[in-house]
N, C-alpha and C positions, 0 to 999 in steps of 0.2 A: 433564641438564636439557634442555629443548626450546629451540629458537630463540625461540619466543614467550615462554617464561619468562625467558630472558636479556634479551629486548627489554623486557619489562615491568619487570624489575629496573632496567634502565638508565633507563627513564622515571621510575621512582620516585626515583632518585638526582637526576635533573634537576628533579623537581617538589617536592623537599623544602621549598623556601621557600614553596610555594603549596598545601600540604596533603598532599604525598607520595602514599602508596598510595591514600587515599580519592579524591583528585583523578584519579589514573590510572584507577581502577576506574570512576569516573563517565564519563570520557572514552571508554573503550573498551567499555563495556557495551552490548550490543544487546538490546533488548526486542522480543519478537515478539507480534503480535496477529492472531488469525485471524478471518475472516468466511466463513461458508459460504452460498452460494446453494444452497438445498436442493432446488430443482426446476428443470428446464429451462423455458424460456419456452413458453407454451401455443401460440404461433404466431410466425412470423418477425417479424411487425409488433408483437408485444407489447413495450411499453416498461416501465420501472420508474421511477416518480417518486422523488425523494429519500426514502430510508428510512434510519432509524438502524440502524447495524450492531450496536449493543449495546456498542460500545467507546467509552469516554470516558476522558479523561486525568484520573486522580485521584492522580497521583504527587506533587503539590505543587510541581511545576516544569514548564516547557515541555519537550516532546520533539520531536525532528526526524525526519521520515520520511527514511530513507536507502536504502530499497529497497521495492519492492512486486511481488508475483508472483501470478499466477493459475495454478492447477493444475486442469485439467478432470478430473472424475472420472466424469461421467455420459454422456460422448459426445464426439465430435469436433466441430470447427467448421471450415468451409471459408471461407477469406478471399475477399473480393470487394471491388473498389474502389468499387462503386456500392451494392450491397445488403449493408450491414454493420451492425455495432453499435459504439457508443462507450460503453465501460464506465468509470465514473469513481468514484473514492473522493474524497470531499470533506471538508474540515474546517471546523467553525464556530468562533466565538470564545467559546463557552460562555455567551454573553449574548444568545441569540436572534438573532445575526447571520446573514446569508445564507451558507450553506456555499460554499466556493471549491474548485475542482478542485486536488487535490494529486497524484493518480496517475491516469493514463489508459491504457486499452488500446483501440486502434482495430483492428477485425478486417478490415483491408484488406491487400492484398499488400505495401504499403509500410509497414504498421503491424506488428502482431504476426505476420501471416501465418496459416497454418493452425494449428489447435490439435489436439493428439493427447492422448489420455487418459494422465494421469500425467506429462506433460511440462510443466514450468513455462515460463511466458511472462512476461518482465519488463515492467513498466509504464514509461511515459514520465512522469517526475516534473516538476512545475511548481515550480521552486525557490522562487519567491516565496510559495508557499502551503504549504510542507512543514513548517512549525512548528505543532504542535498545542499550544495553550496549556493551562495548568492549567484544568480544567473543560470544555475543548473536546470536541466530539463528532465521531465519524466517520460519514459518510453514504455511501450506495451509490446509484448511478444508472445506468440503461441507456437510451440514446437510440438510435434506428435511422435509418440512411440508406437511401434508395430503398425497396425492399420488405422490407428488414431481413434478419435471420438469427436462427435459434434459438440462444440462448446456453445451453449445457448446464449441468447441475449442476456447480458448481465451488467450489474452495477458494481464497480470497484471503488472502494472507499479507502483513502489513505489518511492516517492520523499522524500529525506532526507536532513536535514541540521545538522550541528554540534550542539550538545546539549550543554546547559550551564553546 
């Protein structure tokens, strides 16, 4: 048996009074949701207003963002502290509320740094906004600093767990 299997059995024993295996599975399950930016920006100054990613929470319970990554597939990106992009995944409340930043990539030397094709870059998470309520929708946004930078075709991966 694996260490993970042994660990899970130990957790089930501890969780017997609060649902046992079902509770443990809910606690350690990770859900993945992708979003693909299907083309590079037309120009370095091209921004993207809030657009829906096509992912909404229809699980019947709130989920919490525990990680977010971008994997460039259509080219590289050179970091710059003045001419950069701020890419944001935002969550709304499912009731026409204003989306709030949950995950952000800033393409500066102190942010994500340079992007290479096929190499994932982790987002900075805003803990206060990382819960996607039942019915909540994920939005995508790109803002530019200075004269901007072309954001290449990229895959964005969101990792969720069931929220408390």
